[in-house]
Phi, psi and omega in degrees: 000136179288135180293147176277125181255132178304148183231114177249106180284338173240164185300127177299146178286330178243095186296316182300317180294320179296319179296317180297335180274319187284327185297310178294330179293320177292322176298318180295323178296319177296315183295335177297341178280352184093004178237148177266170181299322180296322181292315182289326178292324176298322178294321177295318179299322178295320179296317177296318181299325177298317178292321178299318179298321178295319179296315179299323180294320177297316179298317180297329180273000180076018180268155177291129175293322179282130170297144177229123182231135177287140178303321183299328177289324175294315181297321185268357181070031183249019173294131185281162177296326178295320177294318178297320180297315179295321178298318179293323180287326184265331178071018180212161189198142164251126175261110180284133176065031178304315172235155176300138184301317181295325177295316180297318178295324176294319175300318180300315179295322180293323178295317178299317177299319180299313183286324180290318181299331181258017171057040180299315186293326178290331185257000183297129186257009181096170184300130176268000185232117184300324183291306180289337175297339182291347180293338172063037173230119198245119338276153174246311175268112183270126178281063182239130189233335196240027175290159178298315179302317181298313182289324176298318179292318183298321185260010183285153177298324182293322177292316181299323181293317179291319179298318178297318177301315181288317179300326184288350174288340183271153169276104187253002174226135175194151178053034178076010182245132169267109186285332171203164177262109185293342185265002182228121180258149182274004177052050181302117183279130179224183190268189174236157172240133173229111180240116188278161173305141181085358183288150169251129181227135180283354180071191177230135182288170182295130182197176172214167194232021184281349183150189178230239184293340177300338180294333178257338196251356179247149185301319182298315181286327173300327176282320179301323180259030186300325180300324179287314185279347174263005176082001183263056191293333179297335180269000180297130182239110180291354180255016180262118184271359186306127175072357180276344186260004182242337190282166179277163169231136182299133182293154179172173186284350180240016185281162170237116183287342184264156168269124178245127172289321178222139164276155184194163170212157178248129184286132175253005177208163172286140180220130176277155188294344183252020183247059175065049187258176180293138170236147173227161163269101193279057182223094181303326181293350180298341177300328177297318177300312183295324183284326183269337185304320180295344183274352177289156191287344181279355179265132180306151187299333183253024184231138176247049182057039175088354180286130176207177180280161178064018174217155175292160179288113185276153172220136183195181184298327186299311186251341188228047186297329181289342183265307189295337178286353182260012182302143179227130179275158178294154172287176174305139176233157178244157177308132182101340172289155173235154186232135187223145174212141181310140189298339181268359192277140172297135178211165179204169172238125184291147174290162178212144176240129179054061184304142175265118180079173179282157175227074190247134179215157165241131185279116177223113181267184166255111184231081189294153182296126182200172182305317181295317182285330175296320178297318181289328182301328178299319178288325179298318180301316179297319178294318180299314184293333183254353183078017181281163172290136177301154190292343176286351188239164179306144185279071183266322169058039180298327193271003187303322183246019185281140174283140175087010178291144178300139185246165181296330179293340182270357178291134170269186183298320179298317180293319181294316180293321183292334178259003176079019174280344182218000000 
């Protein structure tokens, strides 16, 4: 008989007590399969080790760990099976020439004009987000969401085509349920980063963003990760969206209300690989390691390897040494390239001292239309119409009275569908 696991649809009032209750219940559910936690975790470690060996082999051969695919191949349907295989194994991608370089540089100039014309620097009140404030470059993350360049990129045909390509890597239908629509994106609004030449930035530590304690404590996620908790870890598929697009996420200052198949950004400047750029652990299956690691006996009964609410999901040497040592940084990118990584993947941003050149990006993920994203779109529409900061982000609301903000009349069909206007 399968063990009954506690189900908290809302955040428990006593987190330590909830953790002490859920951990033995999850162990018992695994043991009901005839395997213990040590056995299934060993199987996960072997699977991760296989991927690490592949990464090491690429490095030894001088090959890029990150897959790189030309936009024209995505547009023309000429991506090779070898490229697709590497993309599925690594879970990350650079799209070369996603946008024309001159267009991206023009967008960068237009964003600067937008913030300067509206006196952003004179009115900037400091980081509204403790996590991104840690980069220690003032300001680096701009709380700007509704500029014309950002919205033009979000609703462009070229963006929709890449998002559909990435969404289609996922298993989005099963058991008669379509978990998301791969051809329709929710236009999740996010910020921009502008890091000037000569800047010093502390970077961002290793973390991931799929959720926090809700990943172990809610029925939907217990079902989404059923292969792990039923002891059938060999069948775990990091590309299976079942039950991930309907469940709740515990509220907090670092949450993401939307389901993203991939996180991503579009480069607005040329960036060299050693200038404080994104790194990932390019192993999508590593989520199995992260989910099972807190259930081992060396972790205190009231601890989930540091995972808690109101903080990002941490990853580090203490609990995940086999993972964080495999980080791989992006190759050199040019303005107009885009960068993508699977929503479950560990990632970080390297620190930089006296940066060479600009380091400018606009964050645009792949967030396909699904029940969870449809719910969030209602709040996004209100923020868009008033120029407010979206509810997933600090309530700074710089753009409410800004001149030149993107308007509802400028939405095309993709933009209207993505924001739920049509």
